[in-house]
C-alpha positions in Angstrom: 1.7 49.3 -17.7 -0.7 47.1 -20.0 0.4 49.2 -22.7 4.1 49.6 -22.1 4.1 45.5 -22.4 2.5 45.3 -25.6 4.4 47.9 -26.8 7.8 45.8 -26.0 6.3 42.4 -27.4 5.7 44.3 -30.7 9.2 46.0 -30.7 10.5 43.5 -33.1 7.9 43.6 -35.4 8.0 47.3 -35.1 12.0 47.3 -35.7 11.3 44.9 -38.7 8.7 47.4 -40.4 10.9 50.3 -40.0 14.2 48.7 -41.5 12.6 46.8 -44.2 9.9 49.2 -45.3 9.6 52.7 -44.1 13.0 53.0 -44.3 13.6 51.9 -47.5 10.6 53.9 -48.6 11.9 57.2 -47.4 15.2 56.9 -48.5 13.9 55.6 -52.0 11.3 59.3 -52.1 14.4 61.6 -51.0 16.2 59.7 -54.4 13.6 61.3 -56.1 14.5 64.9 -54.9 17.9 65.0 -55.0 19.4 66.7 -57.5 22.9 65.2 -59.6 25.0 67.8 -57.3 23.7 67.3 -54.0 20.6 69.2 -53.8 17.0 69.0 -54.0 15.1 69.6 -56.7 11.9 68.6 -58.6 13.9 68.1 -62.3 14.3 63.6 -61.7 10.3 64.1 -62.1 10.6 65.5 -65.8 11.1 61.4 -67.1 7.5 61.0 -67.1 7.6 63.4 -70.2 10.6 60.8 -72.0 8.7 58.8 -74.9 7.7 54.9 -73.8 7.5 56.3 -69.9 3.7 56.6 -69.3 3.1 53.6 -71.8 5.5 51.2 -69.2 3.1 52.8 -66.5 -0.3 51.6 -68.6 1.2 48.1 -69.2 2.0 47.7 -65.9 -1.6 48.9 -64.8 -3.5 46.5 -67.3 -1.5 43.6 -67.1 -2.0 43.6 -63.4 -5.7 44.5 -63.8 -5.9 41.5 -66.3 -4.3 39.1 -64.4 -5.7 40.0 -61.0 -9.3 39.7 -62.3 -8.8 36.1 -64.2 -6.8 34.8 -61.5 -9.3 36.2 -58.8 -12.2 34.3 -60.6 -10.3 31.6 -61.1 -9.4 30.7 -57.7 -12.7 31.9 -56.3 -13.8 29.2 -58.5 -11.4 26.4 -57.1 -12.1 27.5 -53.5 -16.0 27.0 -54.7 -15.4 23.3 -55.7 -12.9 22.6 -52.8 -15.9 23.4 -50.2 -17.5 19.9 -51.4 -14.2 18.2 -50.4 -13.3 16.8 -47.5 -11.5 19.3 -45.1 -8.7 16.7 -43.9 -8.9 14.7 -47.4 -6.3 14.5 -50.1 -7.7 16.4 -52.4 -7.9 19.5 -50.4 -4.3 18.5 -49.0 -2.9 18.6 -52.2 -4.5 22.0 -53.7 -3.2 23.6 -50.4 0.6 21.9 -50.9 0.4 22.9 -54.6 -1.2 26.6 -53.8 1.0 27.3 -51.1 3.9 26.0 -53.3 2.9 27.8 -56.9 2.2 31.3 -55.5 5.9 31.4 -54.8 7.4 30.1 -57.6 8.0 33.1 -60.0 11.5 35.1 -61.5 14.0 33.5 -63.2 13.0 30.1 -62.4 9.7 30.5 -64.0 10.5 32.7 -66.9 13.1 29.6 -68.0 10.3 27.3 -67.4 7.5 29.2 -69.7 10.8 29.5 -72.0 11.3 25.8 -72.7 7.8 24.9 -72.9 6.1 27.7 -74.9 9.7 29.3 -76.4 10.0 29.4 -79.7 12.0 25.9 -79.6 9.8 25.1 -76.5 8.0 21.7 -76.1 4.5 22.8 -76.4 5.6 25.0 -78.9 7.2 22.1 -81.3 4.4 19.9 -80.5 1.6 22.5 -81.2 3.7 22.6 -84.5 4.6 19.4 -85.5 1.8 17.5 -84.8 -1.0 20.1 -85.2 0.5 22.4 -87.6 -0.5 25.4 -85.7 2.0 28.1 -85.5 1.3 30.4 -82.1 4.1 32.9 -82.9 2.2 33.0 -86.5 1.5 36.8 -85.5 5.0 37.6 -83.5 6.9 36.5 -80.7 4.6 37.7 -78.2 6.2 35.8 -75.2 8.7 38.6 -74.8 5.9 41.1 -74.5 3.8 42.4 -71.8 1.0 39.8 -72.9 3.5 37.4 -72.8 3.9 38.2 -69.3 0.1 37.5 -68.6 0.4 33.4 -68.6 3.7 33.4 -66.3 1.8 36.0 -63.6 -1.6 33.7 -63.8 0.7 30.8 -63.2 1.5 32.3 -59.2 -1.6 34.7 -59.3 -4.3 31.8 -59.2 -2.9 29.7 -56.1 -2.1 33.3 -54.4 -5.8 34.2 -54.7 -6.5 30.1 -53.4 -4.7 31.1 -50.3 -6.0 34.3 -49.7 -9.6 33.8 -50.3 -10.6 30.0 -49.4 -10.4 30.7 -45.5 -13.0 33.2 -46.1 -15.0 31.3 -48.1 -14.3 28.2 -45.3 -15.7 30.4 -42.6 -19.6 30.7 -44.6 -21.6 28.8 -42.3 -24.6 26.6 -43.1 -27.0 28.2 -41.3 -26.9 30.8 -43.6 -28.4 28.0 -46.2 -30.5 26.9 -43.9 -32.2 30.4 -43.5 -32.9 30.8 -46.8 -34.3 27.7 -47.6 -36.2 28.1 -44.7 -37.6 31.0 -46.2 -38.1 29.2 -49.3 -35.3 30.7 -51.2 -32.8 28.6 -53.9 -29.4 28.0 -53.6 -28.7 30.7 -56.7 -30.9 33.4 -54.1 -28.3 32.2 -51.5 -25.5 32.8 -53.2 -26.9 36.3 -55.2 -28.7 38.0 -51.6 -26.1 36.4 -48.6 -23.1 34.4 -49.9 -22.1 36.9 -52.9 -22.4 39.6 -50.4 -21.0 38.6 -47.6 -17.7 37.5 -49.8 -17.2 40.1 -52.0 -15.4 42.3 -49.5 -12.5 39.2 -48.8 -12.7 39.1 -53.1 -12.0 42.8 -53.4 -9.1 42.6 -50.4 -7.7 39.2 -52.8 -8.0 40.8 -56.1 -6.3 43.9 -54.6 -4.0 42.0 -53.2 -2.9 39.7 -56.6 -3.3 43.5 -58.3 -0.4 44.7 -56.4 1.7 41.5 -56.5 1.3 41.8 -60.6 2.3 45.3 -60.4 5.7 45.1 -58.3 6.6 41.8 -59.9 10.0 42.3 -61.6 12.1 39.3 -61.7 10.1 37.5 -64.3 9.5 40.3 -66.5 13.5 41.3 -66.2 14.4 37.5 -67.4 11.5 37.2 -70.0 11.8 40.9 -71.8 15.1 41.6 -72.3 14.8 44.6 -75.2 12.9 47.6 -74.0 11.7 48.9 -70.3 7.9 48.2 -71.1 6.1 48.2 -68.0 7.0 50.3 -64.7 9.5 48.1 -62.6 11.6 47.5 -65.9 11.7 51.5 -66.4 12.8 51.6 -62.3 15.9 49.0 -64.3 16.6 51.3 -66.9 17.3 54.3 -64.9 19.9 52.4 -62.7 21.4 51.0 -65.7 21.7 52.8 -68.5 23.0 51.6 -71.7 26.0 54.3 -71.8 26.6 53.1 -68.1 25.7 56.3 -66.6 22.5 55.5 -64.5 20.5 58.1 -62.7 19.2 57.1 -58.8 16.9 60.2 -58.9 14.8 58.8 -61.9 14.6 56.0 -60.9 13.6 57.3 -57.6 11.2 59.4 -59.8 9.9 55.8 -61.3 9.3 54.5 -58.0 7.6 57.4 -56.2 4.8 57.0 -59.3 4.8 53.1 -58.2 4.6 54.1 -54.8 1.6 56.7 -55.3 -0.1 53.3 -57.3 0.7 50.9 -54.4 -0.3 53.6 -51.8 -4.1 53.3 -53.2 -4.5 49.7 -53.8 -3.3 49.3 -50.1 -5.7 52.2 -48.8 -8.5 50.4 -50.8 -7.2 46.6 -49.1 -7.6 48.2 -46.1 -11.0 49.6 -46.3 -12.1 45.4 -48.3 -10.4 43.9 -45.1 -11.9 46.3 -42.8 -15.5 45.4 -44.5 -14.6 41.7 -44.9 -14.4 41.8 -40.9 -17.3 43.2 -40.0 -19.3 40.6 -41.9 -17.4 37.9 -39.9 -17.8 39.7 -36.3 
């Protein structure tokens, strides 16, 4: 009886997961195996042999890894600095509010902000060129390439890491540091042998979350990169809307399945990291 009640209580969430996650995933996977005449086929996966496709997936992977690592490290540093601030102080509240806001700031608005500040005629670009005689685009217009996505992605990756990682860091009790000190250990010993070991699963969980966030990001890249499909999400767009107007949902589904495989691996690793982190908190 209790199990039935618990199931009924979870029914809205189950319906939400099925409608917004499970059903779209099944439709995408089914479209990858659907032929143009309505039958089942594997020919859609031949798109991976086309020039530039594997490179686009590689660009998405290194971009996600780089921005996730840098965002996780910088976010962890900010979290460490926040430990010295009062829990109800102005600094803590400002950082919490800023992180919550900036982690959701993306898409076309973020792309426009970087074009207005770092574009060829952007404010910072012109200031550096006119006052310091420094041309940041002397070697080419990198803002509209995968390399140019690093700064915009870090703009929302770092705040997301702060939101994700700070609760784990705040749960570190002073008893652990006092126990290490009573045994003659230094503060460096505490962080190396205790603090880092306890926080590493949570750090990896945050890192993997940032990777998934960057790998699946579309709107910001679509607004900045208008020429070519240089990352995986843009390959899906190119398959749906070709230059000739004849899109292929099957090829788009094949690209999406490739992204789902990578995301599934990330989700499994994230679940393992969260499980390890939960064991430290018991």
